[in-house]
Short mmCIF file of the C-alpha atoms (twelve columns), coordinates in Angstrom:
data_MODEL
# 
_entry.id   MODEL 
# 
loop_
_atom_site.group_PDB 
_atom_site.id 
_atom_site.type_symbol 
_atom_site.label_atom_id 
_atom_site.label_alt_id 
_atom_site.label_comp_id 
_atom_site.label_asym_id 
_atom_site.label_seq_id 
_atom_site.Cartn_x 
_atom_site.Cartn_y 
_atom_site.Cartn_z 
_atom_site.pdbx_PDB_model_num 
ATOM 1  C CA . UNK A 1  0.086  0.172  -0.027  1 
ATOM 2  C CA . UNK A 2  2.961  2.501  0.724   1 
ATOM 3  C CA . UNK A 3  4.890  1.904  -2.330  1 
ATOM 4  C CA . UNK A 4  1.463  1.997  -4.243  1 
ATOM 5  C CA . UNK A 5  0.718  5.431  -3.111  1 
ATOM 6  C CA . UNK A 6  4.294  6.473  -3.678  1 
ATOM 7  C CA . UNK A 7  4.147  5.296  -7.347  1 
ATOM 8  C CA . UNK A 8  0.835  7.239  -7.688  1 
ATOM 9  C CA . UNK A 9  2.709  10.301 -6.943  1 
ATOM 10 C CA . UNK A 10 1.388  11.068 -3.522  1 
ATOM 11 C CA . UNK A 11 3.753  13.263 -1.487  1 
ATOM 12 C CA . UNK A 12 6.073  11.248 0.947   1 
ATOM 13 C CA . UNK A 13 4.700  13.571 3.572   1 
ATOM 14 C CA . UNK A 14 1.479  12.477 2.899   1 
ATOM 15 C CA . UNK A 15 1.937  9.100  2.669   1 
ATOM 16 C CA . UNK A 16 4.216  9.128  6.149   1 
ATOM 17 C CA . UNK A 17 1.476  10.748 7.966   1 
ATOM 18 C CA . UNK A 18 -1.406 8.743  6.519   1 
ATOM 19 C CA . UNK A 19 0.687  5.781  7.523   1 
ATOM 20 C CA . UNK A 20 1.932  6.898  10.920  1 
ATOM 21 C CA . UNK A 21 5.401  6.185  9.878   1 
ATOM 22 C CA . UNK A 22 8.377  8.451  10.171  1 
ATOM 23 C CA . UNK A 23 9.791  9.559  6.673   1 
ATOM 24 C CA . UNK A 24 13.052 7.751  7.641   1 
ATOM 25 C CA . UNK A 25 11.357 4.616  8.259   1 
ATOM 26 C CA . UNK A 26 9.384  4.941  5.385   1 
ATOM 27 C CA . UNK A 27 12.500 5.304  3.086   1 
ATOM 28 C CA . UNK A 28 14.548 2.538  4.796   1 
ATOM 29 C CA . UNK A 29 11.946 -0.125 5.148   1 
ATOM 30 C CA . UNK A 30 8.588  0.685  3.039   1 
ATOM 31 C CA . UNK A 31 9.670  2.170  -0.214  1 
ATOM 32 C CA . UNK A 32 9.877  -0.641 -2.505  1 
ATOM 33 C CA . UNK A 33 10.141 1.699  -5.844  1 
ATOM 34 C CA . UNK A 34 13.602 1.059  -7.852  1 
ATOM 35 C CA . UNK A 35 15.975 4.090  -8.205  1 
ATOM 36 C CA . UNK A 36 14.787 4.007  -11.744 1 
ATOM 37 C CA . UNK A 37 11.322 4.501  -10.756 1 
ATOM 38 C CA . UNK A 38 12.207 7.241  -8.631  1 
ATOM 39 C CA . UNK A 39 14.133 9.049  -11.070 1 
ATOM 40 C CA . UNK A 40 11.288 8.801  -13.624 1 
ATOM 41 C CA . UNK A 41 9.077  10.280 -10.994 1 
ATOM 42 C CA . UNK A 42 11.536 13.273 -10.347 1 
ATOM 43 C CA . UNK A 43 11.844 13.887 -14.050 1 
ATOM 44 C CA . UNK A 44 8.252  13.680 -14.771 1 
ATOM 45 C CA . UNK A 45 7.503  16.074 -11.994 1 
ATOM 46 C CA . UNK A 46 10.501 18.673 -13.121 1 
ATOM 47 C CA . UNK A 47 8.877  18.462 -16.544 1 
ATOM 48 C CA . UNK A 48 5.525  19.515 -15.301 1 
ATOM 49 C CA . UNK A 49 6.712  22.656 -13.643 1 
# 
Protein backbone atom coordinates (compact mmCIF):
# COMPACT_ATOMS: atom_id res chain seq x y z
CA UNK A 1 0.00 0.00 0.00
CA UNK A 2 2.78 2.47 0.82
CA UNK A 3 4.72 1.77 -2.36
CA UNK A 4 1.51 1.97 -4.37
CA UNK A 5 0.76 5.42 -2.98
CA UNK A 6 4.28 6.61 -3.71
CA UNK A 7 4.06 5.25 -7.26
CA UNK A 8 0.84 7.22 -7.67
CA UNK A 9 2.79 10.42 -6.90
CA UNK A 10 1.27 11.01 -3.50
CA UNK A 11 3.88 13.10 -1.65
CA UNK A 12 6.04 11.26 0.88
CA UNK A 13 4.93 13.58 3.66
CA UNK A 14 1.28 12.73 3.04
CA UNK A 15 1.99 8.99 2.90
CA UNK A 16 4.12 9.25 6.02
CA UNK A 17 1.36 11.02 7.96
CA UNK A 18 -1.40 8.79 6.62
CA UNK A 19 0.47 5.59 7.52
CA UNK A 20 1.80 6.94 10.81
CA UNK A 21 5.43 6.22 9.98
CA UNK A 22 8.40 8.58 9.91
CA UNK A 23 9.90 9.58 6.59
CA UNK A 24 13.14 7.79 7.48
CA UNK A 25 11.37 4.53 8.28
CA UNK A 26 9.22 4.88 5.19
CA UNK A 27 12.31 5.29 3.01
CA UNK A 28 14.30 2.55 4.69
CA UNK A 29 11.68 -0.18 5.06
CA UNK A 30 8.55 0.45 3.02
CA UNK A 31 9.46 2.25 -0.19
CA UNK A 32 9.90 -0.58 -2.71
CA UNK A 33 10.26 1.64 -5.76
CA UNK A 34 13.40 1.07 -7.76
CA UNK A 35 15.96 3.83 -8.19
CA UNK A 36 14.81 4.03 -11.81
CA UNK A 37 11.18 4.54 -10.77
CA UNK A 38 12.19 7.31 -8.39
CA UNK A 39 14.29 8.98 -11.08
CA UNK A 40 11.44 8.86 -13.59
CA UNK A 41 8.99 10.33 -11.09
CA UNK A 42 11.38 13.18 -10.32
CA UNK A 43 11.90 13.83 -14.03
CA UNK A 44 8.15 13.83 -14.73
CA UNK A 45 7.61 16.23 -11.85
CA UNK A 46 10.28 18.63 -13.08
CA UNK A 47 8.99 18.52 -16.66
CA UNK A 48 5.55 19.54 -15.41
CA UNK A 49 6.86 22.69 -13.74
